Structure formats: structure tokens, C-alpha cells
C-alpha positions, 0 to 999 in steps of 0.5 A: 425672405430677406437675405444677408448681404456681404459683410459690412466691416473689414476683419483681419485674422491675426495668423496665417490661414495656411496650414501644412498637411502631410505630404505637402511642401511648406510655403517657400516664401512669406505671405502678401501683406495688408489685403483689402477687399471692397465692393465696387458694384453689386456683383464685383469686389476689388481685392488689393494687397501689398508685396511680401516683406521680403522676396520677389514673388513671380505671381499671386493666387487669390482665394475666395472662401478657400477656392481659387478665383485668380492668378496674376502677377499684379497686386489687385484683381476685380472678382466679378463672380460674387453674386451667387456667393454674396448672401454670406460674408466673403473672405479673401486670401492671397498667396505669393508664389516664388518660382515653382514653389507654393507661397504662404497665404495672407491673413484672411479679410472680409469684403467691405460692402459699403456703398461704392462712391465710384460709378455713381454721378456726383451732382454739386449745388453750391447753395443747396448741399441738402439736396445732394445729401438727400441724393446720397441718402437715396443711393445708400438706402438703395444699396441695402435693398439689393437681392440676388437669385436663388436656386429656389426662386430661379430668378435670372438677375440681381435686383433692387427690392422695394422693401414693402413685403417679401414679393417683388412688384412690377411698378415699383421695379419700373421706377427703381430702374428709372433712377438705377440707370444712373449707376447701372454699372454699380446697381442692378438696373434694367436687367431687373426686368428679366426676372419678370420676363423669365416668369412670363406665361406662354400667353403673355401674362406677367403677374404684378407680384412675384414671391421672392422666396420661390419665384411663384405668382402671388395672384392668379390670372383671373384676379382683378389684382393680377397686373400692375400698371404696364410700364415695362415698354416705357421704361425699356425705351427710357433705358435705351436712351441711356444705354443705346443697347439695341441688342436688348431691344431686340431681345425684349420686344417679344415680351412687351408685345405679348404682355400688351396683347394679354392685357388687351385680351383680358382687361378690356371692356366692350367700349375699348377702355381697360379695367383693373382694381384699386390694388391693381392700379397701385392706388389702394384706397383711392375713392374711385368708382371706375368701370373704365380706368383712365390710368390703365387705358392711358398706360396701354397707350403709352405702352403701344407708343413705346413699343412702336419706338422700340420696333423702329430702332430694331427695324421691325416696320410691321410691329411699329406700324401695328402699334402706332395704329393701336396707339392712335385708336387709344388716343382717340378713344380717351379723348372722345370718351374720357375728356370732360370739356366742362371740367377740362380734365380726364375722368374714369368712366362709370359702367353706363359710360358717364364720368366717374368724377373723382379728380385723382392722380390717375387723371394725369396719366394721359399727359405722359402718353401724349394723348391731350391736345395742347388745349387739353394739356392746358386744362390739366395744367390749370388743375395741377396749378390750382391751390384748391386742388393739386398745388398744395404745399407739397405738390402733387397730392393723389387726390384733389384737395377739394374732394370730401375724402381728402386727408391732409395727412395723406391717408395713403391714396386719399391725398398723399404725395406718392413718388411714382404718380408725382414723377409720371406727372412731371414727365408728362409736363415735360412731354408738352414742353412745360419744363418750367412748371416741371422744374418748379414742381421738382424744387417743391418736391425736393425741399419737402423731402429734404426737410423730412430727411433733415428731421427724420434721417430717412426717406419715405414711401409717401408724404403729407401734401400739407406739411413737410412730414411723412404721410400717415401711414408711410413706411420709412427707409423706402427706396423703393420708388422714392428714389426717383425724386432725389436722384432722377428728377434732381439730375433731369429737372433741377440740374436739367441734364438729359441724355441720348446715348444713340445720338451722343447727345447731352441736353442741358437746360440751365435755370439755377444761378448758383454754381452747379453741375454734375461729375461723371455722368455715364451713359452709353460709352460716355463719361461726361462732367458739366459745370456752370459757374455762379451767374446772374439770371439772364447774364453770361453763362460760363461753362466747363465740359469734360468728356472722354469722347466727342458729344453734341451739347444742346444747352439752354441757359434761359435765353435760347438753345445753343448747339455746341460740338464738344471734342474729346477732352472737353471745352470751356466757353461762355454763352452770352444773352443776345438781348443784352448790350454787348460788353465793352 
């Protein structure tokens, strides 16, 4: 069930809303003027006003929908209690008080709910403004997808809706969090997971789809479609790197452990591999004949590794040791059973233990879980880089182009480029230090998405692998997981900035030669802006850093990493290539 968001326009009422009732003294002074209310986050509205035309008020009283919400001597407030009321337009009035007497109320005004610009990082790319336009469009679309708990569904947090159907999905939410964390104070981010944790069964089960109207599970536990890719632990870890919030890690660790155990107890074959269904895996019509599913097995390994890292941070040595052992078992199992040394790729397993030889996006999940050896990773890269397979005009399709069922128009999971599997593959390449390949793949992805955006004005859930077109079929206005490319990958892989709040660390890998950077990148307690001047590849790199607090910057301009301690206030400096002759 869709709900109406806060009103989209300002509307002033011509006359004062104050009325005089019998027995109540009339106002003793004029009303404040020019009240303006605008959303500054999904759960906060900034209300500002000007003083009355005459008189000297002692304080102001602010009303939302007729109920008092604040008293202040200032001429603005932030109303931080709006989420429960934001299913309907919010109307604000301000009354001035003079001494002990009541003052007149202003005309009422509806809250402006355009997407805030403040609180969201500002990338700039002098020669690729269309990428920035795509970035802004992704945020604009995401802003329209925010939903709120209701008394009936008993959710515990606002969340971004994937806009696919009237349910909220596990793995859609995971990828929305991965880009939403860049504006965590403005958009609901990691706390979207709390709706799933609140619905977790006593035995650890979490349904892949929860009905938004009443908060019920859409599937029973015995359905082969009951779970989605188990990515909560991985995303919690990635979010922690951005926030440094150890209290959250302590709170969510039991949920992650019990969910892992439920999948282990209910979705594991006798040979140790995990099983699901096409719909459960998210790859609805993929031509897979699997009994042991390579993606779910690798995702469980990724979950185990992430749980171990989380346990380390909260000093739970027993859980850390237990899940590192689980991870090693799965890593060894996948390499022993699912790696085809002849084809140099991982496959699903058939019921008899043989390879189910369909080359799909599922084959590359082991990269993200850091399962392959360096030699095996090189084999996977060969397939990703082969124009006859996955290096198509829009990389990477979800089915190899040499498969007989490959659909050049996309055909849903018969070859379309899907943002979640594309992003997982790019992050898998990064895990093996293959950052140049990840960079090239992201440039390719953004150019295709930008071309489609310029011709259609929107973003889609999947794309054709052969032309700059939406996939057939594909939903439009989809953000959704489609925001991971225009937002997260633009920042992390093209501009090249990644952060660690626990370490006060910014890593900046510079490959663009145009003037570029990002303003107001917020993580942990930091607000950092980075600028690189236009340059020649391999030549001097002129950098300007602004930061409110000290940070450690590791910057690689293409001729080796440099570690620089940046003081509060920032720094401006030049890095020179030691391989070039010194300037006179």
C-alpha cells in the first residue's frame, strides 16, 4: 500500500488561523510573518519565520497541525518528530507572545517536501556533468520512495521502498542501504534493516518479502522462495566502516548469527552446499539447473566472514573464531567442489555433484567472498573480460553471451545487466586489487545509464547488454537497487574515494585527469571535501582537502600511494611523480 508523502508545494492561507473563542483573551500583538517550512531529512522539517511587523515578542510558539510542538525565542526550529505524521500534508503556524499575553498566529503553511540538497555529498566532474545529473536523479527518485511505519504493519523504522510491489524485499533493501549510507542523515539507511530484524522468528528465520500493509511474511518457511541472498551481515559491516557505530554492531550480531544458523539448518544439502530457487536467488528466469547453488553458498561464506569481522569489533572472540572456521569450511568446499579447472570458472552443482554448466552472474559471487586463489580469480577475470561472454557493450550481463538462451534485449535474467549482481561483481574485483578493471567497468556502466537517462529521463531496474537501452522487460523510475551505480560506484570507483570511520581514514585513488572531486562527504564525525585540479596522466597532482577534523589520507594518483596526515581545517599540496624528471 502506497502512502502519500508530505505535501509537495508551499501554500499560504490568506487570513490568520487564530480564532477568538468566548472567555479567551484576544491576541495582544501581531503575528509572525513569512513562515516557511521545508523538509531537511525524511524525519525532520526546518521551520523559519520573520518577526511581526511591530512589537517585540518575548518568544514564539510553533504549531504542527494545530498542536504545539515548540516554544523558542529564536526564529527557526527543526521539527524532528514528523515521521508518524508525514503520511499527510503537515501544516505549520507560529504565534508570537508578548509578555504574558497570547499572540496572534501566522497564516498556516504546508511543509515543502522537495528532496533536500544539504546533507548529500556533491560530486563534481568538469568533463562529465551528465554523470552528476544521473547521480542527482537517483537521489531524487529515492526521495519519492521513502515509507514509514504504521500501526498495522508495526515496522520500527522508516525505509526506502523498492517500488516493485507492495512488499519490502531483503536484497533490494541491502543495496539501497549501500548507496543510502552516503546521505544517512537525510535518507533512512541501515535502520531499514531493523524492520526485518523486528520480524525475525524465534528460530532465526527472516522472510525475503514482508507485506508492507500488515507486516506479515509473504512466504512460509517451507517455501523454496522464502529467503533472499543473505547479505545483511556484509552490509552491516560496510555500514560500520562508514559510521563507526559499535553499539549497532553489538545490537545486530545476535540477529545475524541466528539468521545464518537458520539458513544452515534449513537450506543445506548433505554435501555442504546450499540450495534455493530461481526466485529465492533473485534471478527469476535464469537458465540454471542447480541442486547446489554457487551464489547462495558463496553468500553464506561472505556472511560468515562478515560476522567474524563484526565479532572482532565488539570483542566477541568466541563468535569470531567460530565464524572464521565456518568461513574456511565453505571456502574449501567451494574450491573443491564447484571450481572447474578446465573452464576456469565456478559452477552450480547438479544433484549428482557434476557441474551444472551455465555461466551466469552467480558464478562470480565467490570473488566478493574472497574464495578464489589469485590464479582462480584471474580465470574469472578472463570470462568477465571476454567479449564473447561478459564484456558486452554494457558489461556485465547476467548470462554469458555464448549461452543459447542469451537475449540481447535482456530478457530479464537471460542477459540483462542488473545493478545488484553488477555491483557485487565490481566489489569482488576490488577485493582482489583489480581496481583498474573495476574502474573501467564502472565507466562503462555509467555511460550506458547516462545515455538511457538522457533519452528517457529516468533510471531502470535492468538494462540491455547490447545497446544503451532499458532491458526488455524493465521497470522505470526504479531506485531501488539501481542507485548503487550512479551513487555508490560513482563515488567509490570513478572519483575513487573510500572511507573508514573507525580509522579516520580516507583512501583516494585518482585516475581521472579532469578537475574533479566531492564536497561534504560525511562519515562518522567527519565532513570532508576533496578536489583534484585538471592534470596530465602521470603528471603532478594538485590537491585541496577540506576537513573539520584531522584525517589520514592515503592518495594514489597513479604513480604510487602517498600517506598524508591532514590537520583540522584541511591542506593544499602537490604530489609529483618520482619517475619524471624534476622541474627546474
